Backbone as numpy.savetxt, mean C-alpha at the origin, in Angstrom:
# Nx Ny Nz CAx CAy CAz Cx Cy Cz
16.45 -20.55 -0.15 15.62 -19.35 -0.15 16.48 -18.10 -0.15
16.08 -17.12 -0.93 16.85 -15.87 -1.01 16.75 -15.10 0.30
17.81 -14.36 0.61 17.83 -13.54 1.81 17.07 -12.23 1.55
16.26 -11.78 2.51 15.56 -10.50 2.29 16.52 -9.32 2.31
16.29 -8.38 1.42 17.11 -7.17 1.36 16.59 -6.13 2.35
15.28 -6.18 2.59 14.65 -5.26 3.54 14.13 -6.04 4.74
14.29 -5.48 5.92 13.89 -6.17 7.15 12.43 -5.85 7.52
12.05 -4.59 7.37 10.69 -4.18 7.72 10.12 -3.36 6.57
9.01 -3.81 6.00 8.46 -3.13 4.83 6.98 -2.82 5.02
6.54 -1.75 4.35 5.12 -1.44 4.28 4.67 -1.64 2.84
3.70 -2.52 2.66 3.15 -2.78 1.33 1.86 -1.99 1.16
1.84 -1.09 0.18 0.64 -0.28 -0.10 -0.05 -0.86 -1.32
-1.30 -1.25 -1.15 -2.10 -1.79 -2.25 -3.26 -0.86 -2.55
-3.55 -0.67 -3.82 -4.74 0.10 -4.18 -5.96 -0.80 -3.98
-7.10 -0.21 -3.72 -8.32 -1.00 -3.59 -8.62 -1.73 -4.88
-8.32 -1.05 -6.02 -8.58 -1.66 -7.33 -7.82 -2.97 -7.51
-6.66 -3.09 -6.87 -5.86 -4.32 -6.98 -6.64 -5.52 -6.45
-7.50 -5.29 -5.43 -8.29 -6.38 -4.86 -9.48 -6.73 -5.75
-9.84 -5.81 -6.64 -10.99 -6.03 -7.51 -10.70 -7.00 -8.63
-9.40 -7.28 -8.88 -9.03 -8.18 -9.96 -9.46 -7.63 -11.31
-9.83 -8.53 -12.22 -10.23 -8.11 -13.57 -11.54 -7.34 -13.58
-12.40 -7.61 -12.56 -13.69 -6.92 -12.54 -13.54 -5.45 -12.16
-12.44 -5.12 -11.41 -12.14 -3.72 -11.11 -12.92 -3.12 -9.96
-13.90 -3.85 -9.43 -14.67 -3.33 -8.30 -14.95 -4.48 -7.34
-15.32 -4.14 -6.11 -15.57 -5.18 -5.12 -14.29 -5.94 -4.78
-14.43 -7.13 -4.22 -13.28 -7.93 -3.81 -13.33 -9.27 -4.55
-12.30 -9.52 -5.36 -12.22 -10.77 -6.10 -11.53 -11.82 -5.23
-12.22 -12.90 -4.87 -11.65 -13.91 -3.96 -10.33 -14.50 -4.46
-10.21 -14.75 -5.76 -8.98 -15.33 -6.29 -7.80 -14.38 -6.16
-8.07 -13.09 -6.42 -7.00 -12.09 -6.35 -6.52 -11.91 -4.91
-7.45 -11.78 -3.98 -7.06 -11.53 -2.59 -6.35 -12.76 -2.00
-6.74 -13.96 -2.44 -6.06 -15.17 -1.98 -4.64 -15.24 -2.54
-4.47 -14.85 -3.81 -3.14 -14.84 -4.43 -2.21 -13.86 -3.70
-2.74 -12.68 -3.36 -1.93 -11.69 -2.63 -1.57 -12.23 -1.25
-2.53 -12.89 -0.59 -2.28 -13.45 0.74 -1.15 -14.49 0.70
-1.14 -15.30 -0.35 -0.07 -16.32 -0.47 1.29 -15.66 -0.66
1.31 -14.57 -1.43 2.57 -13.83 -1.64 3.07 -13.25 -0.32
2.13 -12.68 0.44 2.49 -12.09 1.74 3.04 -13.18 2.66
2.44 -14.36 2.61 2.92 -15.47 3.45 4.37 -15.82 3.11
4.70 -15.85 1.81 6.08 -16.16 1.41 7.07 -15.12 1.95
6.64 -13.86 1.94 7.50 -12.78 2.45 7.71 -12.94 3.95
6.64 -13.24 4.67 6.73 -13.42 6.13 7.63 -14.59 6.46
7.56 -15.65 5.65 8.40 -16.84 5.88 9.89 -16.56 5.67
10.20 -15.48 4.96 11.61 -15.06 4.80 12.13 -14.36 6.05
11.22 -14.07 6.99 11.63 -13.36 8.21 11.44 -11.86 8.12
10.72 -11.42 7.09 10.48 -9.98 6.91 9.29 -9.55 7.77
9.42 -8.38 8.40 8.30 -7.80 9.16 7.49 -6.96 8.18
6.20 -7.33 8.01 5.39 -6.72 6.96 4.12 -6.09 7.51
3.84 -4.88 7.04 2.54 -4.27 7.33 1.91 -3.80 6.02
0.61 -3.61 6.06 -0.16 -3.31 4.86 -1.03 -2.07 5.03
-1.14 -1.30 3.98 -2.17 -0.25 3.88 -2.90 -0.50 2.57
-4.23 -0.57 2.62 -5.02 -0.86 1.42 -5.98 0.30 1.16
-6.05 0.73 -0.09 -7.00 1.78 -0.46 -8.42 1.25 -0.47
-9.36 2.12 -0.81 -10.77 1.70 -0.81 -11.48 1.96 -2.12
-10.69 2.25 -3.18 -11.26 2.66 -4.45 -12.12 1.62 -5.14
-11.98 0.35 -4.76 -12.81 -0.70 -5.35 -14.23 -0.69 -4.78
-14.41 0.04 -3.67 -15.73 0.10 -3.02 -16.31 1.52 -3.08
-15.48 2.51 -2.72 -15.95 3.90 -2.70 -14.77 4.85 -2.84
-14.93 5.85 -3.68 -13.88 6.86 -3.86 -14.38 8.21 -3.37
-13.80 8.66 -2.25 -14.22 9.93 -1.65 -14.04 11.11 -2.58
-12.91 11.16 -3.28 -12.62 12.29 -4.18 -13.65 12.35 -5.30
-13.99 11.18 -5.86 -14.96 11.14 -6.95 -16.33 11.61 -6.47
-16.71 11.18 -5.26 -18.03 11.56 -4.73 -18.08 13.05 -4.44
-16.99 13.61 -3.89 -16.99 15.04 -3.56 -17.02 15.90 -4.82
-16.45 15.37 -5.92 -16.48 16.13 -7.18 -17.89 16.21 -7.76
-18.78 15.32 -7.27 -20.16 15.33 -7.75 -21.11 16.00 -6.75
-20.51 16.73 -5.80 -21.35 17.53 -4.91 -21.44 17.07 -3.47
-20.96 15.86 -3.15 -21.00 15.41 -1.76 -19.98 16.18 -0.92
-20.33 16.43 0.33 -19.39 17.10 1.23 -18.10 16.30 1.31
-16.95 16.96 1.11 -15.66 16.26 1.00 -15.32 15.47 2.26
-15.55 16.08 3.44 -15.21 15.38 4.68 -16.06 14.10 4.83
-17.36 14.22 4.56 -18.24 13.04 4.65 -17.81 11.96 3.66
-17.49 12.38 2.44 -17.06 11.43 1.41 -15.77 10.72 1.82
-14.84 11.48 2.41 -13.58 10.88 2.84 -13.77 9.88 3.98
-14.67 10.20 4.91 -14.94 9.24 5.99 -15.55 7.96 5.44
-16.42 8.08 4.43 -16.98 6.88 3.79 -15.87 6.08 3.12
-14.92 6.78 2.51 -13.76 6.10 1.91 -12.95 5.35 2.94
-12.80 5.94 4.14 -12.05 5.27 5.21 -12.74 3.97 5.63
-14.09 4.00 5.66 -14.83 2.78 6.00 -14.64 1.72 4.91
-14.53 2.17 3.67 -14.26 1.23 2.57 -12.90 0.55 2.77
-11.91 1.30 3.23 -10.59 0.69 3.47 -10.67 -0.35 4.59
-11.57 -0.14 5.54 -11.72 -1.12 6.63 -12.33 -2.41 6.11
-13.28 -2.30 5.19 -13.86 -3.51 4.58 -12.75 -4.32 3.90
-11.91 -3.63 3.12 -10.79 -4.30 2.45 -9.80 -4.90 3.46
-9.54 -4.16 4.53 -8.59 -4.63 5.55 -9.08 -5.91 6.22
-10.38 -5.96 6.54 -10.94 -7.15 7.18 -10.96 -8.34 6.21
-11.22 -8.05 4.93 -11.20 -9.11 3.91 -9.78 -9.67 3.77
-8.78 -8.77 3.78 -7.39 -9.22 3.67 -6.96 -10.00 4.91
-7.42 -9.57 6.09 -7.12 -10.31 7.31 -7.66 -11.74 7.21
-8.88 -11.87 6.76 -9.50 -13.19 6.61 -8.69 -14.06 5.63
-8.30 -13.46 4.49 -7.54 -14.21 3.48 -6.18 -14.65 4.03
-5.52 -13.76 4.78 -4.21 -14.09 5.34 -4.32 -15.19 6.39
-5.33 -15.11 7.24 -5.46 -16.12 8.30 -5.85 -17.48 7.72
-6.54 -17.47 6.57 -6.88 -18.74 5.92 -5.65 -19.45 5.39
-4.58 -18.69 5.06 -3.35 -19.34 4.59 -2.32 -19.47 5.73
-2.78 -19.19 6.97 -1.93 -19.44 8.14 -1.02 -18.30 8.56
-1.38 -17.08 8.22 -0.56 -15.92 8.62 -1.28 -15.18 9.74
-0.62 -15.04 10.88 -1.19 -14.33 12.02 -1.29 -12.84 11.69
-2.47 -12.27 11.83 -2.71 -10.90 11.35 -3.49 -10.08 12.36
-3.18 -8.80 12.43 -3.94 -7.85 13.24 -4.35 -6.67 12.37
-5.57 -6.19 12.55 -6.02 -4.97 11.88 -6.06 -3.86 12.92
-5.45 -2.73 12.59 -5.50 -1.56 13.47 -6.19 -0.43 12.71
-7.20 0.15 13.34 -7.99 1.19 12.69 -7.68 2.56 13.27
-7.59 3.56 12.37 -7.38 4.94 12.80 -8.67 5.56 13.33
-9.80 4.90 13.07 -11.10 5.32 13.60 -11.56 4.25 14.58
-12.03 4.66 15.75 -12.42 3.68 16.77 -13.56 2.80 16.29
-13.32 1.49 16.29 -14.36 0.50 16.01 -13.94 -0.79 16.71
-14.09 -0.75 18.03 -13.53 -1.77 18.92 -14.01 -3.18 18.61
-15.21 -3.30 18.04 -15.75 -4.64 17.80 -15.06 -5.37 16.66
-14.43 -4.65 15.76 -13.85 -5.32 14.59 -12.33 -5.15 14.45
-11.75 -4.18 15.15 -10.31 -3.94 14.98 -9.73 -3.26 16.22
-8.42 -3.44 16.38 -7.72 -2.71 17.44 -7.63 -1.23 17.05
-7.51 -0.35 18.05 -7.17 1.04 17.71 -5.72 1.10 17.26
-5.39 2.10 16.42 -4.00 2.25 16.01 -3.18 2.74 17.20
-2.24 1.90 17.63 -1.29 2.28 18.69 0.09 1.90 18.17
0.94 2.90 18.00 2.24 2.70 17.34 3.06 1.60 18.02
3.21 1.67 19.31 4.05 0.68 20.01 3.49 -0.74 19.91
2.15 -0.83 19.94 1.54 -2.15 19.81 1.77 -2.71 18.41
1.67 -1.83 17.41 1.91 -2.26 16.03 3.33 -2.80 15.87
4.30 -2.09 16.42 5.71 -2.53 16.34 5.89 -3.87 17.05
5.22 -4.03 18.19 5.32 -5.30 18.93 4.75 -6.45 18.10
3.62 -6.22 17.44 3.05 -7.26 16.58 4.04 -7.67 15.49
4.67 -6.67 14.88 5.65 -6.94 13.81 6.81 -7.77 14.34
7.28 -7.41 15.52 8.40 -8.14 16.12 8.04 -9.59 16.42
6.76 -9.84 16.63 6.29 -11.21 16.90 5.96 -11.97 15.63
6.21 -11.35 14.47 5.98 -12.02 13.20 4.58 -11.91 12.66
3.77 -11.04 13.26 2.41 -10.83 12.76 2.40 -9.78 11.66
1.46 -9.94 10.73 1.24 -8.91 9.71 0.24 -7.91 10.29
0.56 -6.64 10.18 -0.34 -5.59 10.69 -0.95 -4.86 9.50
-2.27 -4.76 9.49 -2.98 -4.02 8.44 -3.51 -2.72 9.05
-3.07 -1.60 8.50 -3.51 -0.30 8.99 -4.72 0.15 8.18
-5.88 0.23 8.83 -7.11 0.61 8.14 -7.54 2.04 8.47
-8.50 2.54 7.70 -9.12 3.86 7.90 -8.16 5.02 7.66
-7.16 4.81 6.81 -6.25 5.90 6.44 -5.56 6.52 7.64
-5.51 7.85 7.65 -4.92 8.55 8.81 -5.98 8.84 9.86
-7.25 8.57 9.52 -8.34 8.92 10.43 -8.84 10.34 10.21
-8.25 11.02 9.23 -8.62 12.41 8.94 -9.04 12.57 7.49
-10.09 13.39 7.23 -10.44 13.67 5.84 -9.37 14.52 5.16
-9.40 14.59 3.85 -8.46 15.35 3.03 -7.08 14.70 2.92
-6.91 13.52 3.50 -5.64 12.79 3.36 -5.93 11.44 2.70
-5.08 11.05 1.76 -5.29 9.80 1.04 -4.66 8.62 1.78
-4.94 7.41 1.29 -4.28 6.24 1.87 -2.79 6.20 1.49
-2.41 6.90 0.41 -0.97 7.04 0.10 -0.26 7.79 1.23
-0.89 8.88 1.67 -0.31 9.66 2.77 -0.30 8.82 4.05
-1.37 8.05 4.27 -1.42 7.17 5.44 -0.28 6.15 5.40
-0.01 5.60 4.21 1.08 4.62 4.06 2.42 5.26 4.41
2.66 6.47 3.91 3.93 7.17 4.20 4.06 7.45 5.69
2.97 7.92 6.29 2.98 8.26 7.71 3.24 7.02 8.57
2.49 5.96 8.32 2.66 4.73 9.12 4.05 4.11 8.91
4.54 4.15 7.68 5.87 3.60 7.39 6.93 4.32 8.22
6.81 5.64 8.32 7.76 6.41 9.12 7.62 6.08 10.60
6.37 6.00 11.06 6.12 5.77 12.49 6.67 4.43 12.97
6.56 3.41 12.13 6.99 2.07 12.58 8.43 1.76 12.15
9.08 2.72 11.49 10.49 2.54 11.12 10.70 1.57 9.96
9.82 1.62 8.95 9.98 0.75 7.78 11.20 1.16 6.97
11.81 0.18 6.29 12.98 0.43 5.44 12.56 0.95 4.07
11.32 0.62 3.64 10.89 0.95 2.28 9.36 0.86 2.20
8.78 1.64 1.29 7.37 1.47 0.93 7.30 0.76 -0.41
6.57 -0.34 -0.46 6.34 -1.05 -1.72 4.95 -0.69 -2.21
4.88 -0.02 -3.34 3.57 0.40 -3.88 3.18 -0.58 -4.97
2.25 -1.47 -4.63 1.81 -2.49 -5.59 0.71 -1.96 -6.49
0.94 -2.00 -7.80 -0.04 -1.50 -8.76 -0.29 -2.56 -9.84
-1.04 -2.18 -10.88 -1.29 -3.09 -12.00 -0.29 -2.86 -13.13
0.62 -1.89 -12.95 1.63 -1.55 -13.97 3.01 -1.87 -13.39
3.97 -2.23 -14.27 5.28 -2.71 -13.79 6.27 -1.59 -13.49
5.79 -0.43 -13.06 6.68 0.67 -12.72 6.05 2.00 -13.05
6.88 3.04 -13.06 6.41 4.40 -13.37 6.81 4.74 -14.80
5.86 5.24 -15.57 6.11 5.59 -16.97 5.95 7.09 -17.19
6.53 7.58 -18.27 6.43 9.00 -18.62 5.01 9.38 -19.01
4.23 8.40 -19.45 2.81 8.60 -19.78 2.10 7.27 -19.55
0.80 7.25 -19.69 0.04 6.01 -19.49 0.40 5.02 -20.60
1.07 3.91 -20.26 1.49 2.96 -21.30 0.33 2.30 -22.05
-0.85 2.32 -21.43 -2.03 1.74 -22.10 -2.54 2.66 -23.20
-2.22 3.95 -23.09 -2.73 4.92 -24.06 -1.63 5.46 -24.99
-0.38 5.43 -24.52 0.72 6.01 -25.30 1.81 4.95 -25.53
1.96 4.54 -26.80 2.95 3.49 -27.11 4.39 3.97 -26.91
4.59 5.28 -26.93 5.93 5.84 -26.77 6.30 6.12 -25.31
5.43 5.73 -24.39 5.72 5.95 -22.96 6.95 5.16 -22.55
7.85 5.82 -21.83 9.08 5.15 -21.38 9.03 4.89 -19.89
9.59 3.74 -19.50 9.60 3.36 -18.09 10.85 3.92 -17.41
10.67 4.43 -16.20 11.80 4.92 -15.41 12.33 3.81 -14.51
13.66 3.65 -14.46 14.26 2.68 -13.54 14.37 3.27 -12.15
14.88 4.50 -12.07 14.95 5.21 -10.79 14.50 6.66 -11.01
13.99 7.25 -9.97 13.55 8.65 -9.99 13.88 9.27 -8.65
14.10 10.58 -8.65 14.23 11.28 -7.37 12.84 11.79 -6.98
12.67 12.09 -5.69 11.38 12.62 -5.22 11.02 13.90 -5.99
12.01 14.76 -6.18 11.76 16.04 -6.86 11.32 15.84 -8.31
11.91 14.83 -8.98 11.50 14.54 -10.37 10.03 14.12 -10.41
9.63 13.30 -9.44 8.24 12.86 -9.38 7.31 14.06 -9.22
7.68 14.98 -8.32 6.84 16.15 -8.07 6.84 17.10 -9.27
8.02 17.33 -9.85 8.12 18.27 -10.98 7.35 17.77 -12.20
7.49 16.47 -12.48 6.86 15.90 -13.68 5.39 15.53 -13.46
4.95 15.61 -12.20 3.55 15.26 -11.91 3.24 13.80 -12.17
4.21 12.92 -11.89 4.03 11.48 -12.17 3.10 10.84 -11.14
2.34 9.88 -11.60 1.35 9.23 -10.73 1.99 8.10 -9.91
2.85 8.48 -9.00 3.45 7.50 -8.09 2.60 7.44 -6.83
2.61 8.52 -6.07 1.73 8.73 -4.92 1.37 10.21 -4.95
0.43 10.64 -4.12 0.08 12.05 -4.16 1.23 12.90 -3.58
1.18 14.19 -3.83 2.30 15.09 -3.48 2.59 15.10 -1.98
1.54 15.01 -1.16 1.75 15.01 0.29 2.57 13.79 0.71
2.22 12.63 0.16 2.92 11.39 0.50 4.38 11.44 0.03
4.60 11.93 -1.20 5.96 12.03 -1.74 6.80 12.99 -0.89
6.21 14.12 -0.51 6.93 15.10 0.31 7.32 14.52 1.67
6.40 13.75 2.26 6.70 13.10 3.54 7.88 12.15 3.41
7.87 11.34 2.34 8.97 10.40 2.10 10.29 11.14 1.83
10.20 12.23 1.08 11.40 13.01 0.76 12.01 13.60 2.03
11.17 14.15 2.90 11.65 14.77 4.14 12.33 13.76 5.06
11.95 12.49 4.92 12.49 11.46 5.81 13.33 10.40 5.09
13.68 10.68 3.82 14.54 9.80 3.01 14.06 8.35 3.00
12.75 8.17 2.83 12.17 6.83 2.79 11.95 6.42 1.34
12.66 5.39 0.85 12.51 4.98 -0.56 11.15 4.35 -0.85
10.72 4.49 -2.10 9.46 3.91 -2.57 9.77 3.06 -3.80
9.23 1.86 -3.85 9.36 1.03 -5.05 7.97 0.78 -5.61
7.76 1.19 -6.85 6.48 0.97 -7.54 6.65 -0.24 -8.45
5.79 -1.24 -8.28 5.94 -2.48 -9.06 4.59 -3.11 -9.34
4.60 -4.11 -10.20 3.38 -4.82 -10.59 3.09 -5.93 -9.58
2.01 -5.75 -8.81 1.69 -6.73 -7.76 0.87 -7.89 -8.33
0.40 -7.77 -9.57 -0.46 -8.82 -10.14 0.34 -9.99 -10.70
1.67 -9.84 -10.83 2.51 -10.94 -11.32 2.96 -11.80 -10.14
2.72 -13.10 -10.24 3.08 -14.02 -9.16 4.56 -13.92 -8.81
4.85 -13.84 -7.51 6.24 -13.84 -7.03 6.89 -12.48 -6.97
6.23 -11.44 -7.47 6.86 -10.12 -7.52 7.12 -9.51 -6.15
6.24 -9.75 -5.20 6.45 -9.18 -3.86 7.73 -9.75 -3.25
7.92 -11.05 -3.40 9.13 -11.69 -2.89 10.37 -11.15 -3.63
10.25 -10.98 -4.94 11.38 -10.47 -5.72 11.81 -9.08 -5.25
10.84 -8.22 -5.01 11.15 -6.86 -4.54 11.81 -6.90 -3.17
11.24 -7.69 -2.27 11.75 -7.77 -0.89 13.18 -8.32 -0.85
13.50 -9.22 -1.81 14.85 -9.80 -1.82 15.84 -8.95 -2.63
15.39 -7.80 -3.09 16.31 -6.85 -3.72 16.44 -6.93 -5.22
15.59 -7.73 -5.88 15.66 -7.78 -7.35 15.24 -6.43 -7.93
15.95 -5.95 -8.95 15.64 -4.62 -9.49 14.45 -4.62 -10.44
13.25 -4.77 -9.88 12.05 -4.70 -10.71 11.28 -3.44 -10.33
10.43 -2.97 -11.24 9.66 -1.77 -10.97 10.51 -0.51 -11.05
10.05 0.54 -10.38 10.73 1.83 -10.36 11.05 2.22 -8.93
12.30 2.58 -8.67 12.73 3.00 -7.34 12.74 4.53 -7.27
12.03 5.06 -6.29 12.02 6.51 -6.03 12.82 6.76 -4.77
13.87 7.56 -4.90 14.76 7.79 -3.74 15.35 9.21 -3.86
16.25 9.51 -2.93 16.92 10.81 -2.97 17.76 10.97 -4.24
17.79 12.16 -4.76 18.60 12.43 -5.96 20.07 12.36 -5.64
20.88 12.07 -6.65 22.33 11.96 -6.46 22.93 13.32 -6.18
């Protein structure tokens, strides 16, 4: 078995990734495949935590653009992330991975409250921790929540799992001339307006020198490849 390159990682998944080919809701085959990948990573001795978006169920930004109050829409989005978090917990425990869900919004019946020290203790015991409900505040995305939690628990890297194999100069599905970037600096991402994470999340990572790897999570074995240091996807780090 390959040695892990990173000891503690935060894996950020979009809600759409759980939707599989249907693009909405939760596809049982997709979530089970992701759970198996996570299990392989944990078996390498890596401490892993997860942040999952809620776009497969509800998009706060989309709802607010159609007239809904932004704060209300964002809170609904946070509840959508909790649905995904509980589904992922179930999938992980079915494949034998000990998992805890911590929510930024109090919901004692279904999840622990987010407590930084408790989260770190779970990781040290080999449990996967899923951070639900974003930051607990409206106007912040789950990308920002991922950056914040990664910093708080001392993660070595953020792995951003998407349906594309890295960051491109344009949408590769629409532009045949789109070129893939191997590495990027935080400032390049912000200047070029690239769809890596939102500007708040990128700025947080830049201020704390936390690298981000954007990769295709839909290909079997890719999570393990990234964790063991294989150069796949796009690495976003400090400029030379």
